[in-house]
Backbone bond lengths (Angstrom), bond angles and torsions (degrees), N, CA, C in turn:
res aa  C-N    CA-C-N  psi(-1)  N-CA   C-N-CA  omega(-1)  CA-C   N-CA-C  phi
1 M - - - 1.469 - - 1.519 108.71 -
2 T 1.338 117.15 130.14 1.456 120.76 179.43 1.513 110.25 -79.29
3 A 1.341 115.83 162.48 1.462 120.54 -178.15 1.508 109.29 -133.49
4 T 1.327 115.29 152.22 1.454 121.37 177.27 1.519 109.04 -122.42
5 A 1.336 117.20 147.27 1.468 122.01 -179.30 1.512 110.06 -83.38
6 T 1.308 116.52 137.38 1.455 122.19 177.44 1.514 109.27 -100.13
7 A 1.356 115.25 -179.19 1.463 119.64 -178.58 1.521 111.43 -65.32
8 T 1.319 117.71 -24.44 1.462 121.19 -179.79 1.514 112.31 -83.72
9 G 1.319 116.33 -4.22 1.456 119.89 179.62 1.503 113.82 89.76
10 R 1.332 117.52 -5.57 1.456 120.34 179.56 1.533 110.55 -87.82
11 A 1.305 114.06 143.21 1.465 118.62 179.07 1.519 109.78 -81.08
12 Q 1.324 115.65 131.15 1.449 121.28 178.14 1.529 108.28 -113.15
13 P 1.319 118.24 141.70 1.459 119.89 178.87 1.522 111.51 -63.31
14 K 1.300 114.71 137.44 1.456 120.33 179.01 1.518 109.87 -74.17
15 A 1.335 116.16 137.15 1.465 120.51 -178.15 1.522 109.96 -66.19
16 T 1.294 114.16 134.50 1.452 120.26 178.41 1.524 108.70 -129.49
17 S 1.328 115.91 166.80 1.461 121.20 176.63 1.513 108.36 -133.25
18 L 1.331 115.33 157.72 1.455 120.39 -178.05 1.518 111.10 -62.13
19 W 1.344 116.26 -43.68 1.463 119.23 -177.09 1.525 111.36 -68.02
20 R 1.349 116.72 -37.67 1.464 119.54 179.54 1.527 110.78 -67.16
21 D 1.320 115.69 -41.73 1.466 119.08 178.71 1.523 111.17 -65.80
22 T 1.338 116.16 -40.16 1.463 120.06 179.29 1.526 110.79 -63.92
23 L 1.333 116.27 -44.52 1.464 119.80 178.78 1.514 111.11 -61.94
24 A 1.329 117.00 -39.81 1.465 120.43 178.24 1.522 110.83 -63.18
25 Q 1.326 116.89 -40.40 1.466 120.73 177.83 1.531 110.93 -64.22
26 V 1.337 116.54 -41.46 1.464 120.31 -179.74 1.526 110.69 -64.30
27 L 1.327 116.45 -42.34 1.464 120.59 -177.39 1.520 113.01 -72.30
28 R 1.329 117.30 -8.28 1.468 120.23 173.68 1.524 111.40 -84.43
29 Q 1.316 117.16 -11.35 1.463 121.20 -177.83 1.530 109.67 -90.92
30 R 1.321 115.57 123.48 1.463 119.51 -177.45 1.522 111.81 -62.68
31 S 1.337 116.79 -40.81 1.462 119.75 -179.65 1.522 111.16 -64.02
32 A 1.333 117.09 -37.16 1.462 120.21 179.05 1.526 110.81 -66.31
33 I 1.321 117.13 -39.64 1.467 120.53 179.81 1.528 110.40 -64.17
34 I 1.336 116.11 -45.15 1.473 119.59 179.04 1.526 109.73 -63.04
35 G 1.329 116.94 -43.85 1.463 120.41 178.46 1.515 112.25 -61.42
36 L 1.339 117.17 -41.24 1.467 120.42 178.99 1.522 111.45 -65.45
37 V 1.331 116.75 -38.94 1.468 119.88 178.79 1.530 110.36 -64.47
38 L 1.327 116.79 -47.72 1.466 120.11 178.86 1.522 111.22 -62.19
39 L 1.325 115.80 -44.12 1.459 119.82 179.99 1.523 111.08 -65.18
40 G 1.327 116.41 -36.91 1.461 119.64 176.62 1.521 112.13 -63.35
41 L 1.333 116.99 -40.96 1.464 120.49 178.00 1.527 111.20 -64.46
42 I 1.338 116.27 -41.77 1.468 119.91 178.85 1.521 110.78 -64.91
43 L 1.335 116.01 -43.57 1.461 120.14 179.29 1.517 111.30 -64.24
44 L 1.328 116.33 -40.49 1.460 120.51 178.89 1.526 110.88 -64.14
45 A 1.337 116.41 -42.21 1.462 120.16 177.80 1.519 111.26 -63.25
46 A 1.339 116.75 -38.47 1.461 120.20 179.56 1.523 111.41 -67.09
47 L 1.333 116.83 -42.10 1.459 120.50 -178.25 1.528 112.10 -69.95
48 L 1.351 116.09 -33.85 1.469 120.60 -176.08 1.521 112.40 -101.77
49 A 1.332 116.86 20.70 1.467 119.91 -176.81 1.527 112.17 -58.85
50 D 1.320 117.37 -38.58 1.466 120.26 -178.66 1.523 111.99 -73.66
51 V 1.341 116.51 -20.52 1.455 120.52 -178.73 1.524 111.31 -90.42
52 L 1.325 116.71 -35.72 1.455 121.34 -173.82 1.526 113.65 -76.79
53 T 1.304 118.08 -15.97 1.461 120.74 -179.95 1.527 109.79 -136.69
54 P 1.329 117.87 139.62 1.471 119.80 -179.44 1.524 113.42 -78.81
55 Y 1.325 117.16 -7.41 1.450 120.67 -176.39 1.527 110.70 -111.28
56 G 1.310 115.43 157.05 1.451 120.93 175.87 1.520 110.55 -91.92
57 P 1.333 117.75 165.78 1.471 120.29 -177.64 1.517 113.63 -69.64
58 Y 1.343 117.63 -14.71 1.458 120.40 -178.43 1.523 112.69 -111.18
59 D 1.336 117.36 -0.64 1.471 121.14 -177.40 1.522 110.88 -71.01
60 Q 1.327 116.23 125.75 1.462 121.06 174.52 1.523 107.84 -96.29
61 L 1.324 115.70 120.91 1.461 121.38 -167.30 1.523 112.75 -97.19
62 F 1.323 116.58 45.13 1.463 119.41 177.91 1.525 111.34 -68.74
63 N 1.340 116.80 -22.94 1.466 120.13 -177.95 1.522 113.17 -87.12
64 V 1.349 117.53 -1.84 1.463 120.69 178.09 1.528 108.55 -85.92
65 E 1.317 116.44 121.80 1.466 120.60 -176.45 1.525 110.68 -61.79
66 G 1.310 115.74 126.98 1.451 121.28 178.17 1.513 114.56 89.48
67 A 1.335 118.64 -8.09 1.461 121.55 179.78 1.518 109.54 -73.07
68 Q 1.298 116.89 121.04 1.463 121.99 -177.57 1.525 110.05 -118.53
69 R 1.298 115.12 136.39 1.454 122.41 179.47 1.530 110.83 -56.66
70 L 1.339 116.87 133.73 1.463 124.74 178.70 1.535 113.20 68.01
71 S 1.340 117.50 14.06 1.467 118.83 178.67 1.519 109.70 -68.24
72 G 1.317 116.51 145.00 1.449 122.03 -176.67 1.515 112.96 -80.05
73 P 1.328 117.37 -177.98 1.467 120.82 -179.94 1.521 111.58 -59.62
74 C 1.326 115.31 142.01 1.464 121.08 179.65 1.519 108.10 -141.02
75 I 1.360 116.14 112.72 1.462 121.81 178.59 1.520 107.38 -126.39
76 H 1.313 116.86 119.05 1.461 121.04 -173.16 1.520 112.48 -60.87
77 V 1.315 117.73 -38.15 1.460 119.69 -177.05 1.525 111.87 -69.96
78 L 1.333 117.05 -14.25 1.459 120.65 179.12 1.520 112.00 -104.15
79 G 1.341 116.72 16.18 1.458 119.98 173.65 1.510 115.71 105.29
80 C 1.330 118.45 -1.51 1.457 120.07 177.49 1.533 108.91 -68.20
81 P 1.334 119.09 133.80 1.472 121.10 -177.05 1.532 111.92 -56.65
82 E 1.331 115.14 141.81 1.461 120.67 -179.98 1.520 111.59 -65.08
83 T 1.323 117.27 -20.59 1.468 120.54 -179.21 1.525 112.36 -73.76
84 Q 1.322 117.01 -15.63 1.462 120.59 179.47 1.528 110.11 -97.65
85 P 1.335 116.81 144.07 1.476 119.13 176.86 1.526 110.62 -66.30
86 Q 1.303 115.97 147.63 1.462 121.05 -175.27 1.526 110.61 -91.73
87 F 1.353 114.97 118.46 1.463 121.97 174.78 1.523 107.38 -132.79
88 I 1.323 116.74 114.63 1.456 121.51 -171.46 1.525 111.97 -60.28
89 M 1.334 117.01 -39.02 1.459 120.80 -179.00 1.523 112.40 -116.08
90 G 1.323 117.69 13.47 1.451 120.70 177.62 1.518 112.87 81.13
91 L 1.329 114.64 -170.76 1.465 122.80 -179.86 1.518 109.60 -117.68
92 D 1.331 116.15 152.21 1.459 119.51 179.73 1.517 110.83 -93.04
93 Q 1.320 116.91 -167.65 1.460 122.14 -175.06 1.520 112.93 -68.77
94 N 1.323 117.56 -13.73 1.466 121.90 178.64 1.529 112.21 -114.74
95 N 1.331 115.91 23.34 1.469 122.11 179.31 1.530 112.75 58.79
96 R 1.319 116.27 37.87 1.463 120.86 176.08 1.525 108.55 -104.11
97 D 1.325 115.56 145.99 1.463 121.75 -177.90 1.520 109.84 -70.26
98 M 1.327 117.51 117.16 1.456 121.93 -178.22 1.531 111.74 -66.29
99 F 1.320 116.70 -33.49 1.463 119.80 179.60 1.531 110.46 -62.07
100 A 1.335 116.52 -45.02 1.461 120.39 178.57 1.521 111.07 -63.99
101 R 1.314 117.21 -39.50 1.459 120.41 -177.87 1.533 111.50 -70.32
102 V 1.322 116.92 -38.08 1.467 119.40 178.83 1.528 110.59 -67.44
103 L 1.332 117.41 -41.43 1.459 120.06 179.53 1.525 111.54 -64.98
104 H 1.314 117.01 -44.70 1.466 119.70 178.25 1.535 110.73 -69.47
105 G 1.328 116.57 -27.34 1.457 119.38 174.77 1.514 112.19 -65.60
106 A 1.340 117.19 -28.34 1.462 120.45 176.12 1.520 110.60 -63.12
107 R 1.319 117.10 -40.76 1.463 120.55 176.19 1.524 110.49 -58.34
108 L 1.310 114.82 -48.07 1.464 120.25 -176.07 1.521 110.94 -65.25
109 S 1.320 117.42 -43.39 1.457 120.58 -177.05 1.524 112.00 -67.95
110 L 1.330 118.05 -39.31 1.459 120.46 176.69 1.526 111.14 -63.55
111 Q 1.323 116.63 -41.78 1.464 120.37 177.05 1.517 110.83 -62.99
112 V 1.332 116.05 -43.18 1.459 120.73 179.77 1.523 111.17 -60.02
113 G 1.329 116.92 -47.85 1.456 120.28 -178.10 1.515 112.57 -63.36
114 I 1.324 116.97 -45.28 1.471 120.46 -176.94 1.520 111.23 -68.79
115 I 1.336 117.51 -44.64 1.470 120.36 -178.45 1.520 111.12 -67.01
116 T 1.325 116.52 -42.78 1.465 120.30 -179.52 1.517 111.55 -61.90
117 V 1.323 116.83 -48.59 1.457 120.57 178.83 1.524 110.63 -66.61
118 G 1.322 116.82 -34.73 1.458 119.95 177.36 1.521 111.76 -60.09
119 I 1.337 116.96 -43.35 1.468 120.90 177.14 1.522 110.52 -60.30
120 A 1.329 116.23 -47.63 1.466 120.54 -177.57 1.520 111.77 -65.37
121 I 1.335 117.16 -39.66 1.464 120.48 -177.47 1.524 110.97 -68.41
122 V 1.323 117.26 -44.01 1.469 120.22 -177.71 1.528 110.45 -61.63
123 V 1.326 116.61 -51.02 1.470 120.20 -177.89 1.529 110.28 -70.49
124 G 1.333 117.25 -44.47 1.460 120.62 -178.63 1.515 112.49 -63.92
125 T 1.336 117.14 -38.52 1.467 120.49 178.25 1.519 110.92 -63.55
126 L 1.315 117.11 -43.67 1.467 121.05 179.40 1.523 110.99 -61.27
127 I 1.337 116.84 -46.89 1.467 120.62 -178.50 1.525 110.35 -66.17
128 G 1.316 117.21 -47.72 1.460 120.55 -177.50 1.514 112.95 -65.67
129 A 1.340 116.59 -38.86 1.459 119.62 -179.68 1.524 111.21 -66.70
130 V 1.322 117.12 -44.37 1.470 120.47 179.39 1.525 110.47 -64.86
131 A 1.325 116.70 -44.09 1.464 120.38 -179.08 1.522 111.23 -64.47
132 G 1.324 117.30 -44.25 1.463 120.06 -177.33 1.508 113.90 -72.16
133 Y 1.326 116.88 -31.92 1.467 118.58 -177.07 1.531 112.31 -81.37
134 F 1.334 117.14 -45.07 1.462 120.20 -175.49 1.525 112.87 -86.48
135 R 1.347 116.49 -25.53 1.462 122.36 178.10 1.542 111.07 51.50
136 G 1.325 117.79 -153.39 1.466 120.88 178.18 1.514 112.89 61.03
137 W 1.332 115.71 -143.81 1.461 120.50 -176.54 1.529 111.97 -67.50
138 V 1.334 116.93 -29.26 1.466 119.61 177.60 1.525 109.94 -63.32
139 D 1.307 116.02 -45.61 1.460 121.46 177.98 1.529 110.77 -61.52
140 N 1.323 116.84 -45.93 1.463 121.03 -178.67 1.524 111.95 -60.72
141 V 1.327 117.19 -46.15 1.466 120.59 -177.95 1.526 110.62 -65.06
142 L 1.331 117.43 -50.03 1.465 120.54 -176.54 1.522 112.13 -65.17
143 M 1.312 117.23 -42.97 1.458 119.46 -177.91 1.523 112.47 -72.23
144 R 1.332 118.15 -30.58 1.461 119.23 176.17 1.528 110.35 -67.79
145 I 1.334 116.38 -35.78 1.466 119.23 174.99 1.521 110.30 -63.72
146 M 1.324 116.31 -42.77 1.467 120.14 177.88 1.534 110.73 -62.94
147 D 1.328 117.28 -37.79 1.464 120.96 178.81 1.522 110.96 -63.91
148 V 1.337 116.30 -37.79 1.465 119.89 178.08 1.526 110.57 -62.83
149 V 1.331 116.60 -43.45 1.473 119.90 179.01 1.526 110.55 -64.34
150 L 1.338 116.86 -40.51 1.459 120.73 -179.78 1.522 112.64 -69.72
151 A 1.320 117.26 -17.74 1.461 120.14 -178.85 1.526 112.07 -69.79
152 F 1.318 117.26 -19.90 1.463 120.98 -179.01 1.527 109.62 -95.07
153 P 1.329 118.12 142.66 1.477 119.76 173.09 1.520 109.79 -57.77
154 A 1.326 116.55 133.15 1.463 121.30 -171.11 1.523 112.61 -57.64
155 L 1.332 116.87 -48.38 1.455 119.45 -175.84 1.523 111.59 -68.82
156 I 1.334 117.16 -37.59 1.465 120.46 178.57 1.524 110.27 -64.09
157 L 1.331 116.81 -43.54 1.456 120.45 178.22 1.525 110.80 -64.56
158 A 1.335 116.84 -39.26 1.464 120.04 178.37 1.528 111.12 -64.16
159 I 1.328 117.31 -39.53 1.468 120.97 177.21 1.526 110.34 -62.51
160 F 1.331 116.20 -43.62 1.466 120.52 179.17 1.528 110.70 -62.25
161 L 1.339 117.15 -46.45 1.454 120.31 -178.15 1.530 111.44 -65.79
162 T 1.316 117.08 -41.30 1.464 120.39 179.09 1.521 110.97 -61.44
163 T 1.327 116.13 -43.24 1.461 120.31 178.35 1.518 111.05 -65.91
164 A 1.335 116.39 -39.94 1.467 120.08 179.71 1.525 110.91 -65.43
165 F 1.320 117.25 -41.98 1.461 120.01 178.52 1.530 111.23 -62.06
166 A 1.333 116.19 -38.62 1.467 120.10 -177.27 1.526 111.81 -67.30
167 T 1.331 117.06 -26.74 1.469 120.20 -179.28 1.528 111.97 -78.24
168 L 1.339 117.10 -16.28 1.465 120.37 179.28 1.525 109.43 -75.93
169 D 1.297 115.90 125.11 1.466 120.94 -177.78 1.528 110.11 -84.31
170 L 1.333 114.70 65.38 1.452 121.11 -178.43 1.524 109.49 -130.91
171 P 1.340 118.35 139.08 1.475 119.99 179.82 1.516 112.58 -58.79
172 F 1.333 117.09 -29.25 1.448 121.86 -177.44 1.526 111.86 -62.21
173 F 1.352 116.21 -28.87 1.463 120.94 -177.10 1.534 111.85 -109.38
174 S 1.323 117.31 24.62 1.468 120.15 -177.76 1.528 112.86 -79.23
175 D 1.330 117.47 -23.35 1.464 121.97 -179.10 1.532 109.01 -91.89
176 R 1.322 116.95 116.41 1.467 120.46 -176.73 1.528 112.35 -68.07
177 L 1.312 117.28 -33.68 1.462 119.14 177.79 1.526 110.23 -65.32
178 F 1.325 117.13 -40.84 1.466 120.08 176.76 1.523 110.31 -63.44
179 N 1.335 116.80 -39.82 1.469 120.08 177.42 1.523 111.15 -60.64
180 A 1.336 116.30 -41.29 1.467 120.17 178.99 1.519 110.95 -65.05
181 M 1.323 117.34 -42.30 1.458 121.07 177.95 1.524 110.95 -62.39
182 L 1.331 115.91 -42.53 1.464 120.47 179.85 1.521 110.42 -64.62
183 A 1.327 116.80 -40.94 1.468 120.56 -179.53 1.526 111.49 -66.22
184 I 1.326 117.34 -46.08 1.463 120.52 179.21 1.530 110.37 -64.88
185 G 1.324 117.06 -38.70 1.452 120.35 176.93 1.518 111.78 -62.74
186 F 1.332 117.11 -41.09 1.467 120.99 179.06 1.526 110.70 -64.83
187 V 1.319 116.88 -42.60 1.460 120.92 -178.79 1.529 111.24 -63.66
188 A 1.338 116.78 -32.17 1.471 120.60 -177.16 1.521 113.28 -83.70
189 I 1.319 119.10 -10.10 1.467 121.83 -176.95 1.532 112.54 -54.97
190 P 1.352 119.93 -47.55 1.468 118.84 -178.60 1.521 114.40 -58.63
191 V 1.325 117.78 -32.51 1.467 120.66 179.71 1.524 110.15 -62.17
192 Y 1.327 116.41 -48.86 1.462 120.36 -178.80 1.524 111.17 -72.23
193 A 1.313 117.15 -32.43 1.466 120.06 177.45 1.529 110.88 -63.72
194 R 1.313 117.09 -42.90 1.467 120.35 -179.43 1.526 111.19 -70.04
195 V 1.334 117.10 -37.86 1.461 119.94 177.48 1.526 110.24 -63.29
196 M 1.329 117.02 -45.82 1.455 120.88 -179.82 1.526 111.18 -66.82
197 R 1.309 118.07 -40.34 1.466 120.77 179.81 1.527 110.71 -60.57
198 A 1.337 116.49 -45.87 1.462 119.98 -180.00 1.519 111.31 -61.69
199 S 1.325 116.87 -39.75 1.456 120.25 179.88 1.524 111.49 -68.98
200 V 1.331 116.81 -41.02 1.466 121.04 -179.53 1.525 110.63 -66.61
201 L 1.325 117.68 -38.54 1.464 120.40 178.72 1.525 111.67 -58.93
202 T 1.317 116.34 -33.71 1.472 120.32 178.00 1.523 111.40 -77.07
203 I 1.342 116.43 -45.47 1.461 120.87 -175.44 1.524 111.58 -67.08
204 R 1.319 118.28 -36.19 1.471 120.53 -174.82 1.525 113.27 -65.30
205 E 1.332 116.64 -15.67 1.462 119.92 179.65 1.530 112.61 -94.99
206 R 1.330 117.02 1.25 1.463 120.28 -178.82 1.537 110.79 -71.75
207 D 1.319 115.12 159.16 1.463 120.77 -176.48 1.524 112.49 -63.64
208 F 1.334 117.84 -38.34 1.458 118.74 -176.89 1.523 111.71 -67.86
209 V 1.344 117.47 -28.65 1.460 120.22 175.84 1.521 109.74 -72.00
210 T 1.325 116.04 -41.94 1.461 120.08 177.24 1.523 111.16 -61.45
211 A 1.336 116.43 -40.66 1.458 120.44 178.76 1.522 111.24 -64.66
212 S 1.326 117.41 -41.22 1.466 120.79 178.65 1.520 110.94 -63.89
213 R 1.324 115.17 -39.73 1.465 119.02 178.91 1.528 110.36 -66.42
214 A 1.332 117.39 -38.92 1.461 121.14 179.43 1.520 111.92 -67.26
215 M 1.329 117.26 -28.02 1.465 121.22 179.22 1.520 112.43 -82.45
216 G 1.325 116.78 1.70 1.457 120.63 174.89 1.510 115.58 90.23
217 E 1.331 118.39 11.47 1.464 120.10 178.28 1.523 109.54 -68.24
218 S 1.324 116.28 142.41 1.459 120.98 -177.38 1.517 110.99 -69.21
219 D 1.341 115.32 159.76 1.467 120.23 178.67 1.519 111.28 -60.69
220 G 1.339 115.96 -40.69 1.464 119.10 178.91 1.512 112.23 -62.85
221 G 1.338 116.74 -41.75 1.455 120.41 179.21 1.512 112.07 -66.27
222 I 1.343 116.34 -41.32 1.469 119.84 178.26 1.522 110.52 -63.01
223 L 1.322 115.50 -43.42 1.465 119.63 -177.66 1.523 111.38 -64.74
224 L 1.332 116.81 -44.03 1.457 120.51 -175.40 1.524 112.98 -78.87
225 R 1.338 117.17 -39.02 1.464 119.92 -173.01 1.518 114.44 -98.38
226 R 1.310 117.81 -22.85 1.463 120.37 -175.66 1.533 112.38 -111.09
227 V 1.329 116.44 -47.11 1.462 119.71 -171.87 1.528 112.08 -82.71
228 L 1.329 117.08 -54.13 1.467 120.13 -174.11 1.534 113.69 -57.91
229 P 1.340 119.88 -47.47 1.478 118.34 -179.56 1.523 113.32 -59.19
230 N 1.324 117.53 -28.10 1.464 120.70 -179.09 1.529 112.99 -92.61
231 A 1.331 116.72 -3.49 1.465 120.33 -177.73 1.523 112.40 -108.98
232 L 1.337 117.61 8.76 1.462 120.51 -172.99 1.523 114.34 -85.21
233 T 1.341 117.96 -16.13 1.468 119.63 -174.06 1.528 113.36 -57.01
234 P 1.338 120.31 -53.47 1.464 118.65 179.05 1.515 113.06 -64.60
235 L 1.342 116.49 -26.08 1.461 119.93 179.20 1.529 110.60 -70.21
236 I 1.332 116.84 -36.68 1.464 121.03 177.60 1.522 110.28 -62.99
237 V 1.319 116.10 -43.77 1.466 120.82 179.33 1.525 110.07 -63.10
238 Q 1.325 116.99 -48.54 1.455 121.04 -178.52 1.525 111.59 -64.46
239 G 1.337 116.47 -36.94 1.456 119.72 179.06 1.512 112.52 -66.64
240 T 1.330 117.24 -39.96 1.465 120.52 178.38 1.518 111.16 -62.21
241 L 1.329 116.23 -44.25 1.458 119.86 177.06 1.529 111.02 -69.63
242 G 1.333 116.21 -32.11 1.463 120.13 -176.65 1.509 113.56 -69.23
243 I 1.335 118.01 -26.40 1.464 119.94 178.50 1.524 110.35 -62.13
244 A 1.324 116.77 -41.87 1.470 120.45 178.43 1.530 110.39 -61.36
245 T 1.326 116.52 -44.46 1.465 120.31 179.28 1.517 110.95 -63.46
246 A 1.329 116.94 -41.60 1.463 120.53 -179.08 1.525 111.30 -63.87
247 I 1.330 117.46 -43.88 1.465 120.81 178.43 1.518 110.39 -59.53
248 L 1.330 116.08 -43.30 1.460 120.89 -177.89 1.522 111.37 -67.62
249 E 1.333 117.53 -42.03 1.462 120.51 -176.88 1.527 111.82 -72.52
250 V 1.317 118.17 -37.99 1.467 119.95 175.42 1.527 110.07 -65.64
251 A 1.336 116.63 -38.13 1.466 119.92 175.95 1.523 110.75 -62.78
252 A 1.343 116.91 -37.43 1.466 120.31 177.91 1.521 111.11 -64.54
253 L 1.335 117.53 -41.80 1.469 120.32 177.26 1.523 110.93 -65.12
254 S 1.324 117.12 -39.56 1.463 120.27 177.60 1.527 110.85 -65.88
255 F 1.318 116.70 -37.88 1.463 121.15 176.77 1.528 110.76 -60.04
256 L 1.331 116.49 -36.92 1.467 121.55 179.79 1.521 112.71 -81.11
257 G 1.328 117.66 -3.08 1.455 121.22 -179.92 1.511 114.31 88.47
258 L 1.353 117.54 11.79 1.464 121.26 -176.84 1.520 112.79 -105.22
259 G 1.318 116.92 -2.66 1.456 120.53 -179.52 1.515 110.62 -115.47
260 A 1.334 115.99 -124.80 1.462 120.51 179.02 1.528 109.62 -62.12
261 Q 1.316 115.27 144.38 1.452 121.46 -177.56 1.528 110.38 -113.05
262 E 1.322 115.23 155.00 1.451 122.22 173.22 1.536 108.89 -56.06
263 P 1.339 119.56 134.97 1.469 129.56 10.84 1.528 113.90 -99.02
264 S 1.317 119.14 26.87 1.466 121.02 -178.68 1.529 110.06 -59.42
265 P 1.345 117.80 137.94 1.469 120.40 179.80 1.529 113.34 -83.25
266 E 1.308 117.66 29.62 1.471 120.26 176.53 1.521 108.31 -72.04
267 W 1.329 117.03 135.78 1.468 121.27 -170.53 1.526 112.30 -60.30
268 G 1.315 118.61 -43.17 1.458 120.72 179.71 1.508 112.01 -63.28
269 A 1.334 116.94 -41.42 1.465 121.06 178.22 1.521 110.83 -66.89
270 M 1.335 117.63 -37.11 1.459 121.11 178.57 1.526 110.62 -63.26
271 I 1.330 116.60 -42.37 1.469 120.08 179.45 1.524 110.51 -68.22
272 G 1.337 116.41 -42.46 1.459 119.74 -178.85 1.511 113.48 -64.33
273 S 1.327 118.35 -33.64 1.460 121.25 -176.70 1.523 112.97 -73.12
274 V 1.352 117.86 -16.60 1.469 120.13 -177.39 1.527 111.92 -122.70
275 R 1.340 117.60 18.99 1.469 119.32 -175.74 1.522 112.25 -64.40
276 N 1.328 118.36 -21.02 1.469 120.73 178.11 1.522 112.76 -85.10
277 Q 1.331 117.07 -3.79 1.461 121.12 -178.57 1.523 111.91 -116.40
278 I 1.325 115.78 26.89 1.462 119.93 -174.87 1.525 112.11 -63.15
279 F 1.323 117.81 -31.73 1.466 119.91 -179.63 1.522 111.73 -90.71
280 A 1.339 117.39 -30.81 1.463 120.41 -179.91 1.520 111.69 -74.76
281 A 1.330 116.66 -37.05 1.473 120.92 -179.09 1.524 109.15 -144.35
282 P 1.322 117.75 74.40 1.474 120.20 -175.60 1.523 113.95 -62.86
283 H 1.351 117.76 -23.39 1.456 119.36 -178.71 1.527 112.18 -63.66
284 L 1.329 117.19 -22.69 1.463 120.26 -179.95 1.522 112.15 -67.55
285 M 1.340 116.85 -23.54 1.461 120.89 177.97 1.523 111.83 -103.66
286 I 1.320 116.81 -30.80 1.463 120.26 -175.90 1.526 111.29 -64.46
287 F 1.333 117.90 -45.92 1.462 119.78 -173.90 1.524 113.30 -72.55
288 P 1.346 120.50 -49.67 1.475 117.26 175.65 1.521 112.59 -66.25
289 G 1.351 116.79 -34.63 1.461 119.44 176.66 1.510 112.10 -65.17
290 G 1.327 117.10 -40.66 1.460 120.79 177.38 1.519 111.89 -65.67
291 A 1.335 116.82 -40.04 1.470 120.23 177.60 1.525 110.73 -64.12
292 L 1.316 116.78 -39.92 1.471 121.04 178.04 1.523 110.61 -63.96
293 A 1.325 116.33 -46.19 1.461 120.28 179.53 1.524 111.31 -63.43
294 L 1.331 117.41 -38.65 1.459 121.18 -178.96 1.530 111.31 -66.69
295 S 1.332 116.67 -40.71 1.466 119.42 179.77 1.526 111.24 -68.11
296 V 1.334 117.11 -40.39 1.467 120.45 177.54 1.524 110.23 -64.43
297 L 1.330 116.98 -41.53 1.466 121.13 177.97 1.525 110.79 -62.06
298 A 1.329 117.29 -41.93 1.464 121.03 -178.73 1.527 111.07 -60.64
299 F 1.328 117.39 -47.25 1.462 120.36 -179.10 1.525 111.42 -69.53
300 N 1.317 117.66 -35.38 1.465 119.78 177.96 1.525 111.24 -66.21
301 L 1.326 116.99 -43.62 1.468 119.98 178.24 1.520 110.98 -64.27
302 L 1.333 116.36 -42.06 1.465 119.90 178.50 1.529 110.55 -64.37
303 G 1.322 116.48 -42.81 1.460 119.82 178.82 1.515 112.53 -63.36
304 D 1.324 116.99 -40.63 1.467 120.14 177.24 1.527 111.08 -63.34
305 G 1.336 116.05 -41.29 1.459 119.32 178.84 1.515 112.37 -65.75
306 V 1.328 117.15 -41.93 1.466 120.84 177.93 1.523 110.45 -64.14
307 R 1.318 117.07 -40.55 1.466 120.41 178.42 1.519 111.19 -62.42
308 D 1.320 116.83 -45.32 1.468 119.81 179.86 1.528 111.30 -65.92
309 A 1.346 116.47 -35.95 1.458 119.12 -179.07 1.516 112.66 -71.44
310 L 1.314 117.71 -32.50 1.463 121.35 -176.76 1.518 113.25 -93.99
311 D 1.317 117.34 -2.84 1.458 120.48 179.32 1.532 108.77 -84.34
312 P 1.322 119.25 112.05 1.473 120.40 -177.41 1.527 113.34 -63.20
313 R 1.308 117.93 -24.49 1.456 120.47 178.88 1.521 112.54 -68.04
314 L 1.346 116.17 -22.38 1.462 120.08 -178.84 1.520 111.94 -99.68
315 N 1.331 117.83 -0.26 1.459 120.79 -176.60 1.525 112.49 -125.36
316 R 1.296 116.71 32.35 1.458 120.31 178.99 1.520 110.07 -76.62
């Protein structure tokens, strides 16, 4: 802890905050810095997608002179003839600009990851907190349900749920991408529930919780005001890593035709729609696949850095 000199000549401890100290710890981790840089570039590309390309993700460029279906990347400064139109990532099977579609796909994938993990965290936190705090039969019932969900392979269960949602004749389930997000979020609930339960079991035995209980504070008040704020650290780490998993799994469902549908610029759907043309036009898979891999890598590196920064065993 740093100190500052006062008018009396005595050193006084400099005021610090939990969030400032946590951020400082995270920024000391090399993996977190690399992840933040990559994530910043992806976020910047997503926000500036309309500025960085003159075309939209759904524009079919048959009216552009020289634009040829399935043509590869063409950049004039790298030797592409001036007589050919310039497309950084080429054109797809419908004469759409791949660069525009990949950039707009970044928007979609970031939304998918955050919303999916958000669903899992909200429900999982509620289940895990109640189970860990009240224990007894409540804990047994809730955790056995979570064990049943974990008994199924995650992707297989997500495929089943996505298909089941699509069969329901309800407007709420008309969007297949939303169904995929809901399914992946449901499958991830037990992970966050178990993380929160383990954290709550530790926090509930602390002295300040015992003191609150002795002062007559209700169980609900203790859980919401005392236990949950102190049990969020492992959940933050798991959530950061979980965004990468969610993006990848939703992309897998879209690749199988169960998530986003053509002409959506979702990366998994883009790869799935051209899987039969991998040798004729490999750029159609390389660029969305590379963007998907880069985003997953960014969140994994950031999650690893956050985990190392918040682990007290590594910061002694």
